[in-house]
C-alpha positions as CSV (number, residue, x, y, z in Angstrom):
1,M,132.8,46.5,61.7
2,L,133.7,46.5,58.0
3,F,133.3,49.8,56.2
4,R,133.1,50.0,52.5
5,S,133.7,53.3,50.8
6,T,134.3,54.8,47.4
7,R,134.9,58.1,45.8
8,A,134.8,59.1,42.1
9,L,135.3,62.2,40.0
10,I,134.1,62.0,36.4
11,T,133.1,64.4,33.7
12,L,129.6,64.1,32.4
13,A,129.0,64.5,28.7
14,T,126.6,67.4,29.3
15,T,129.0,69.6,31.2
16,E,132.4,71.2,30.5
17,S,133.7,71.0,34.1
18,P,134.2,68.0,36.4
19,V,131.5,67.1,38.8
20,M,131.4,65.1,42.0
21,V,129.5,61.8,41.9
22,V,128.7,58.9,44.3
23,P,127.3,55.5,43.6
24,S,123.5,55.3,43.9
25,S,124.0,52.8,46.8
26,A,125.5,55.6,48.9
27,I,122.3,57.7,48.7
28,S,119.8,57.4,51.5
29,Y,116.4,59.0,51.8
30,D,114.5,60.4,54.8
31,G,111.2,62.0,53.7
32,D,112.1,64.7,51.2
33,T,115.7,64.8,52.2
34,T,118.5,62.9,50.5
35,Y,121.8,62.3,52.2
36,V,125.0,60.3,52.4
37,Y,127.0,58.9,55.3
38,V,130.6,60.2,55.2
39,R,133.2,58.1,57.0
40,G,135.4,60.0,59.4
41,Q,138.3,58.8,61.7
42,A,136.1,56.4,63.7
43,T,132.6,57.6,63.1
44,E,130.1,58.3,60.3
45,R,128.2,61.5,59.8
46,K,124.9,61.9,58.0
47,V,125.2,64.7,55.4
48,P,122.2,66.1,53.6
49,V,122.9,66.5,49.9
50,R,121.2,67.8,46.8
51,L,121.4,65.5,43.8
52,G,121.8,66.5,40.2
53,M,122.0,64.1,37.2
54,E,122.0,60.3,37.5
55,S,123.8,58.1,35.0
56,E,124.8,54.5,35.0
57,G,124.3,54.0,38.8
58,F,126.0,57.3,39.9
59,F,124.4,60.5,41.2
60,E,125.9,63.9,40.8
61,I,126.3,65.8,44.1
62,V,125.2,69.4,43.4
63,D,125.2,70.7,47.0
64,G,126.1,69.4,50.4
65,D,129.0,69.3,52.9
66,V,130.9,66.6,50.9
67,E,134.2,67.1,49.2
68,V,136.2,65.2,46.6
69,G,138.2,62.6,48.6
70,D,135.6,62.0,51.3
71,Q,134.7,58.4,51.8
72,V,131.0,57.6,51.6
73,V,129.4,54.5,53.1
74,L,127.6,52.2,50.6
75,G,124.3,50.6,51.5
76,H,124.0,52.2,54.9
77,G,121.1,50.7,56.8
78,P,118.5,52.6,58.8
């Protein structure tokens, strides 16, 4: 199975501190909950996240058990 992952850290123009962002294709929805799949050693875990600002195809992660350096899965199917 081929895993695609990405990570990014950028500074938005509206804040003075760095924020964590993920591509919009990494965001999944289940009812009112948004989440990402984080790639581990040999598994993926579904992590609920709270989103902040969106810009140019990236969402800010405001809250959730995701850290800079984690690999998130893009386009995860149901």
